[in-house]
N, C-alpha and C positions, 0 to 999 in steps of 0.2 A: 504493500500500500504506500503510495507516494504522500509526501507531506505537502501542505499547501504552499502554492506558489501563484502570484499574479500581481495586478495593479490595484492597490488600495483606492477604493472608489465609493464606499459608503458615506452617509452622512456622518456617522461616528468618526470615520477617518478623517474627514475634513475638519471636524471639531477638535479632534486629538491634536492634528497638526498646527491647527489655527489658521487655515487658508480658506479662500472662497472658491467655489466651483467655477465662477465666471470671471474673476479679476485676479491678475498675478500683481502682488504688491512688490514695491521696490526692494523691501527687506528679503524677500525671497532669494535675491541674487546676491546678497551679503554672506558672510561666512556662517556656515551651518554646522560646522565642527570646531573643536578646539586644538586639533593637532594631536591628541592623545593617541596612544597605542591603540590599534585596532580601528582607527578611523582613517579616512582619507577624503581628499576634496580637490576638485580642479576647475579652473575657468578656462574655457577653450574658445579659440578664434580661427577661422579660416577664411580665405578670400581668393578669388580669381581675378587678376589684375589685367589692366587693359593692354598692358605690354606682352602678355602671355604667360607671366609668373604666376605661380601659385604659392601661397604663404599660409603657413600654420604656426599659431603661437599658443602655448599651453602653460599656465601657471599652476602648479601643483603643491600640495602640502607635503607630499612625499611620493616616491615611486610606488605604482600600483602593485608591483610583485612584493613589496615588503610593508603591508599595512600594519604589521605589529611593531614597527619602528616608532619612536617619538618624532615630533615635527622635525622634518628633513626636507626643506624646500627645494624644489626643482623647477627649472624652466626648460621647456622642449621648443625648439624652433625648427621648423622645415621650410626652406626656401628652394624652389625649383625654378630656375631661370630659363628663359626661352633659347639661350644659346647652349643649353645642356649641362651647365653647372648645377650642382646639387649640393645643399648644405643640410646635414641632419645633426643638430646639435642638442646635446643633453648636458645641462650645466647644474651641478649642485651648489648649494649656498648654506651658510650656517644658520641655525634656528634663529639667532637673534636679528638676521637680517629680514625676517618675514613679519608682516603685519596685515591685518584685514579687518575691515569694519563689518559689523553685523547688521547694520541698517540700510546698506547698499554695497553694491560691488565697489571695493575699493581695496585692491591688493597690491601690496608693495614688497618686492623682494630686492633688497641691496640697490635701490635706486631705479629698479625697474617697475613699472605701473600697469595695472589692468584696472580701470576705473570707470564706472558708468551708472546710469540711473534708468535703464530699461529703454531709454530713447536715444541717448547719446554715450558713446563710449571713447576713451583714449587708452591706447595700447603702446606702450613704449618698451622696448627691450634691446639691450646691447650685450649679446653673448656670443662667444666662439668667433669673434671677428664680423659678425653681422649685427648691423643696427637697424632697428625697425621703429618708426614713429607714424602710426595711422590712427585715424578716427572711424567709427562705425556709427551710422545714423539708421535707425531702424525704420523700415518701411512696412513691416508686418508687426503688429503687437505680440506681445509674449504669449506663449502658447505652453500647455503641458498636458500629457495624456492623464486625464482625471487629477488625482493628486500629484502624480510624478513620482510616487513612492512605489517601487517594485519591493514586495515583501515575501518573505520566505519562512518556512518552519511552521510548526503546529501552532505556536503563539504568535506568528506573523510579526515577530520583534526584530528579525534580521532584514535590513533594509539597504537598498541602493537606490538612489534618488536622482532625478534628471529634470532639468528646466531649460527648455530651448527659450532663452531670454530675448534673443534677436533671431527670429527664423529666417529673416532676410534683411539686408541693410546695404546702404552704399558706403563704400570706403574711399577715403582721401588720405593721402600722405606720401610717405617715402620709405624706401629701403636703401641701406648703404653697405656695399661690400668692396673690401680693398681700396677704401677711400673714394669710390665713386658712388655718388648719391643719385638715385633715380626716383622721380616724382611719379606717383601712379594714382589711379582711380580704379574702382572695380565694385563687385558684389561680394558681400561677406555675411558672415553667420557667427553667432555666439551661443554657447550653451554653458551650462554649470552642472556639475555632478558631484555627489558626496555619499557616504556610506558608513556604516558601523560595523561591517563585517567583510573580511577578505573576500574579494570577488572569486577567487579560485575555489571557494567552498560553496558558492551558490550558483555560479554560471558557468556553463561549459564553453560557449562561443557566442559571438554575435555579429551579424553584419549591421552597419549603420551607414546611412547615406543621407545627403542633402544636396539640393540643387535647385536651379531655376532654368526654365525653358519657355520662351514666349511669355504669356501672361501669367504662367504657373509657377509656383514654388513648392517644393516637397521636401518633407522630412520623414524617412522612413527606416525602420529597424525590424530586425528579426533576431530575438534574443532566444537561445536555447538554455534552459536551466541545467543546473549539474546533474549527473546521474541519479543521485540520492533524490532527486525530485522528478524522476522519470524523464529527463530530458524534455520537459513540458516546454512547448513553444509559447513565447510572448511577443506577438507582434504589435508593432506601434507604428502609426500612420497618420500624416497630416498633409492635405494638398490645399493650397490656397491658390484663388485666381484674383488677379488685380488687388492683392492685400487682403482679401476676404477667404476665410475657410470655407471650402466647398465639400471636403470629404475627410472625416476623422474617426470614423467608427471602425476600430481595428478588428472587430469581429467579422467584418465584410471583406477581409484581406486574404488572399491566397498568395503564398510566396513560392518562388521557383528559384533554385540555384542550378544553373545550367553550365554545360561544357566544363566540368569540373576537372582539374589537374592537381598533382601534387607539386607544391612549391619546392623547388630544389634546396633552398636555404633553410627554410623552417620546418619542412616536412609536412606541412598542413595542406588539406585539401582546400583548394581555391577555386571559386567559380569564375569563369570569364564573363559570365552574364548572370545578373541577379534581376529579378522581375517581381513586381508586386501587381496583383490583379485586385482591383477594387470594384465591388458591385457584382453583377452577374455577366455572363458572356455577352449580352446584348446592350446593356446599359451600364456605363461606369467608365473607370479609366484603367489604363495599362501603363505602369511606370517602369521603365527598363534602363538598367546601369550596364554599359557595355565597356569592359576594361580595355584600355590600351597599354597602360604601362604602371610599374610600381613607383610610388613615391618613397615608400619605406617598407622593408621586410626585415624585421629584427626578432631574434629570440629574446626572452626575458633574461636568460642567463648572460648572454653576450653584453647586456647593459649594465650588469653588476660589476663590483670591483671587490678586489681582496678576498677576505675569508667568506663574505657573502655568496660570492660565485662559486667557491669551492663547496660550501654547505648546500647551496641550491642543487648543484650537480649531484651530490651524494644522495639527496632526498628525491631527485628525479623531477625537479621543476622543468615542466615541458611547454610553458606558454610561449606565444609569439603574438606579434602585432604586425599587421600589413596595412599599408594605406595606398590607395589606387587613385588615378586619374583616368577620365575616359568620357564617353558620351552619355548624357541622359536624355531619354526620349520619352516624351509624355503624349499618349494617345487618349482621345476621348472617344468612347463608343456610344452610339445611339441607333437603337433598334437594329443592332447587329452590324453596323457599319461604322468605320472610322471616319469621323466628321472633323477632327482636328489632330495634327501632329506637330509637335515642336521638339526640337533637338538642340542642346547646348552642352558645354563642358561641364564637369562636375568632379566632386571629390567623395570618396567613401573608403570605409575601412572594414577589416575583418580582424576582431579581437578574438583570440584562442586561448583559453585558460587552461584547458585539459588536454590529454591525450586525444589524438585523432580517433573517432569512433570507427570500429571495424567495418561496419556496413557502409560508411562513407568512403572509407579507403578502397573498398572493392569496386565502388561505383566510379572512382577517380582514374583519370588517364595518366600517362607518364608526365613528369615534369617538364615544364616548357621553358 
């Protein structure tokens, strides 16, 4: 018998958390944990820029693979340039360099800043020889799937929480590499995650994606719970048109992972195409992400240092993180016919906490 898992959504859940079903308050994007052992939290930003670059910046209270540590701030920055240069930076900082307000998003790590009020954000980071200074102005109001709290266990007290604070926004600013500064504009996204239990003990893997095509913006995720919860799927889906949500009932989503292969570096099964069907076959939407290339493909162990790396290998830590770029295609179906199609570039990821499932490996082809 599997234990309970799912998204908290009852009236009692909203009262317990202290949030409204209809309005996201500014404080919800503020610090929700205190950095103690067993907790983790991060503020995430990504953008497609007008010069063809992609940018990801994440401020973290600690590395996800070691939630049992005390406060151990990390900044992750990925910059993929149109000339082919790639920067994948992970920089640790002392605990004393970290501060975060609880009434709004205002996170500071050694002079680096991730600050905003749900409408306007400033993100400044100078790590690993790359300097980023951008603003993000929301075009779509904050959204969350019900409470945003994924709960696990018989007592529903094991929590992983997620708030898409800016489902889509306009980006302005610059990045600087090797002393050369480039002014950019683009389309961006920001979300906020936190939890009170190590994700390796509650989640097996997830696909997460977001993007914009034509008048549509989408956030889509397919989470698979840990084996002890029967690999229960938890789909999340939000589709907006012209800034207004038109589809957000995850119970109407059917997910497909297609053309799967084994990644040569991480050993994880990776789908070249992921597809979310919303509605029925005649009326609804089909959202397809088609992979072109990897932005990141890292195992958890390779990102560790010193004795933690040795210990992780000894206990068989097998997690991996992959981020991709490619095409997002959004089709609208009406009476069995495709009446709209839009395609644009997008970013999505595969987070894999556990060992690859045997049945998934059997379905996978050779590494590409």
